[in-house]
N, C-alpha and C positions, 0 to 999 in steps of 0.2 A: 518510151518507145523501146521494146526489146529487140535485140538484133544478134546476128552472128555475122561471120564473114561474108555469108553469101545470102542471108535473109533477114528481114526486118518485119515487125509486127506491131500492132497497137496492144498496149498492156492490158486495157480494159477488154478487148476482145479475147485475149489470151486466157483472161480470168473466166470470162464467160464460157468459153470452150472448155476450159478444165471443169467448170461445174457441170456443163451439159454432157461432154463426151469423155470427161476423166483423162484427158490428154493435153499436155502443153503444146502450144505451136512448135517450140523448139524440136519436138519429136518429129516434124514434118521433114527435118533434114534427112532422116534415114530413108524417106521416099525418094529423096534426090541424090542418093550418094553413089550412084552408078549402077545400081541393081536394075534389072529389067522393070519397067513400068508402063502401064497402059494410060494413055492420054486421049481419051475419046474427044472428037470435036463436039462442041456444044453450041446450039444456036440460041440458048438462052442467055439474056443479059440482065444485069442487076444495075438499076440507076444509070442506064445507058453504057455500061461498061461490060465488056465480054467477061463471061465467067470461064475460068479454067478449072479442070479436074486432073488429078493424077492419082492411080491405084497402084500399089505395090504390095508385095508379100515381105513382111518383116517378121522373121522369126516363126514362120507358119501361120500368120495372122494377116489378113488383108487390111490395109489401111487406105483411106481416101483422104487426100488433101484437096480442098476446094478454095479458090481465091477469085478476087476480082480487083482489076487494076494492078499495080505494082506491089501492093502490100497484102500479105497474107491475112485477110480479114474476114475469110469465110469461116471454114470449119475444118478440124482435123478429127476424123473418126475412124472406128474399127468395125 
């Protein structure tokens, strides 16, 4: 299990995200570092858990973090 002071994630899902999107989950910290971000309300659920999405500009590029439950297991993409 990967983790920082504020986040934790599944290492296998992190590897899959790196392969699919070219980004490690750890990069998601930039989306939550205090910069303005958009968090639209979502009605969609995955396996009965609510889905959460946050979108922020990091160095001129929009990044989207999606997760379900308490662990970032969704995706991080640009």
